[in-house]
N, C-alpha and C positions, 0 to 999 in steps of 0.2 A: 182463538177457537181451536178445539182439539181435533176437529175434522175440517180440513180446508177443501172447498169445492170451487173449482175455477175452470174457465174455458180459455185455452190458449190456441188461437187459430182453429184448426179442425179437431183439436184434441180436448176432451173433457178430462180434467185431472181430479182425482180424489186422493187427498194426502192425509195420512195419519200423523197428527201433530202433537205428540206427547214425547218429545225426545228425552226428557228427564226420566221417563219410565220406559224407555226403549220402544216408544210408540204403542204401548199397550192400549187395547181398544176398550174403552169404557162404554157404559150404557148409552150415553148421548151420541157417541160415535157410531155404535151399531144402528141406532135409530135414524141416523142421518144418511146412511148409505143408500137405502132403497129410494128415498125421495130424490137424492142426487142422481141416481141412475134414471129415474123417471124423467127428470129435467133434461138430461142429456139425450134420452130416447126421443123426446119431443122436439129437440133442436136439430133442424135439418143441416145446420152448419157443422155439427159435431159428427165426425166420421168414425171415431174410435174413442175408447175410454182407457185411461192409464191409472194404475194405483201405485203408490210408493209411500215410504215413510219419510218423515222430515229428517234431514241430516243423512249421515252415512253409517250410523252404528246399527240401525235396525230397520227392516221393513215393518215388522211388528213382532214383539215378543209374545203376542197372544192376547187373549181376553185379560182385562184388568182384574187380577185375582183379589185385589183389595176390596172389590165390590161383591165378591162371592157370598160372604156371610149375609149380605142384605138381599141379593137378588137370586141366589141359588141355594138357599138354606132349606126351603120347604118344597114339597112335591108340586104345589100349584105354581110357585114362582119358577121352579125349574122348567115346568111345561111352558110357561109364558116366555121364558128366555129362549128355549129351544124353538118356539114358534117364531120369535123375532129373527133368530139366526137363519131359519129356513126361508123366511121372507127375503132376507138380505142376499143369501146365496142364489135364490131363484131370480132376484132382480138383476143379477149379473149374468147368470147362465141363460136366462130367457130373453135378454136383450138381443136385438138383431144386429147390434153394433159390436164389432170385435173389441175384446178387452185384453189388456196386457198388464202384467205385474213386473215392475222394476224392483229387483230385490238386492238391497244392500244389507249385509250383516245378518242379524237374527231374523228368522222367519219361523215362528213357533205357533203351535196350537191354533187359535182362531185366526192368527195372521196367515198361517199356511192354508187354512180353510178358504180364506179370501183368495189367495193366490191360486189355489186349485180350481176355484170357480171361474177364474179368468181363462181366456182361450190360449194365451201365450205367457210364458214365464221365462225371464232371463235374469241371471244373477251375477254378482261380482265374485271374485275368487275367495273372498273372506266370508261368504255367506254360510250360515249354519241353519239346519232344518231339524224340526222335531215335532212330534205330537205327544206330549207328556201326560195324556189322560190317565194312563195306568199308574203313574206316579202320584196323581192327585186324587184318584178314586172317582174320576168323572165319567159319566156315560156320554161318550161322543155320539153326536147325532147321526141319523140315517143318511142324510144328504152328504155329510162329510165323508162317511164310510164309502158311499157309492162312488163319489168323485175320486177318492184315493184309489179305490179298487180299479176303476176304469183307466186310471193314469199309470199305475205301477204294477198292477196284477196282484193275484192272490198272495203269492209267496212274500213279496215285499210289503204288501199292506199288513199282513199278519205280523211281520217282524217289527214294522214301524209302530203298530198299535200295542203289541204285547210287551216289547222291550222299552219303549218310550225314550230310546237313546237319540243322541244327536248325530246328524250326518253332515259331512262337509260338502262343499260345492261339487267336487269331483264325484263323490258318491251319489249326490242328487242327480247329476247329469247321467251317470251310468245307469240309473234305474228309471230314467225318463221323467223324473220329478220336475226338471227344468229343461228347456230346449237348448240352451247354450250358456257357457260360463265365459265371462269377459273380465279382463283386468279391471280391478276396482276403479282406477283412475279414468278408464275409458268407457265405463258403463253408461253414463249419461249420454255421451255422444252416440254410442251404439244404439241406445233406445230411441233417440231422436230420429235416426235413420229408419228404424223399424216403423215408427209412428208415421213418418213421412210416406213410407211405402203403403201402409194401411190406409192412410188418408187419400192417397192417389188412386188406389184401386177401386173397382166398381162396387158401390155399396150394396146393390141388389144381388150381385153375384156372391158377395160375402154373406149376405143375409140368407140367401138360398142354401149355401153350404152349411152355415151355422144351424139353420132350421133342421136340416136333414141329420146332421151329426147329433144335435141335442135330442132328436126323437129316438135315436138309437142308444143313448146313454142315460135317458131319464130314469128316475128312481123306480117308477112303477108303470105297468101297462105296456102294451105293444106300440110300436111306431104307428103314427096316425097317417095312413096313406093319403087321405084327403088334404091334410096340412102340407105334406111333402109335395104333392102334385100341384097345389096352389102356389107354393114357393117357386117351383120350377117354372110354372106357367107365367108367373109375374115377371121373372127374370127374362124368360125367352121372348116376351112381348115388349120389353122395355126399350126406351130410347137409348139407354146406355149400351145395350147389346148391339144396336145398330151403329152407335158411335164407335164401339170397340172394333167392329168389322171394318168400318170406313177408315179409322185411324191406322189399322194394320195394312190395308191396301195402299194408303197414302204415305206409309212409312213415317208416321208422326206419333207423338205421345197423345193418347186419348184424353178427353176432358169429360169425365163422368159427373153427372149431376144427381144421381140417385133417382132417376125418373124412367 
């Protein structure tokens, strides 16, 4: 299968599995992401979701360009494709569970869109990043622009989109495109530690923060005060909040259940 979806303990994994094409994302893979996110959202045992590419050559080199003649050749098909991408990105962004991109090697175009939709991004030293839309004549979608702008700011977003050039891991870190750069050989162990931390923290506290942050970076409209207030209230009234306080007083590690 070109998209692997599996649960490993408290982590839901979504793996781009086309290593022979540097994990380029084809139509079937795009269509599989939102249902996978819905499955993980509904599973109380899943505390966080992680994305990666198969192997270590690429997270994803982007959308599978070999399909463009068929699925992006006419105005209607372009609109349908962009609608699918919008659904995929929102399925990641709107999830109340934290998401993480583990980036080996190439992270280009649509692959970078997926990474930007994730809450956390960590890469190996050999990682390379680009959005080559200007070199392909593609109209990059609104959601992708918004997320890029919110992450790196106006100046860098314009350079990335207008020049279409590649950036190495150090440059990506300097502009805030990734949170940290790790030696390639140590990336998997590093990611496991981050996922363990995410899985051990209070789910409702993370969901509260994610709700508020997403309200302030959403593509259109003003932040919804009622949604923000409801998220805060749910967290404040939770058994996890009581458990966190008790564990602090008793000097032990809390056991959060997402309730």
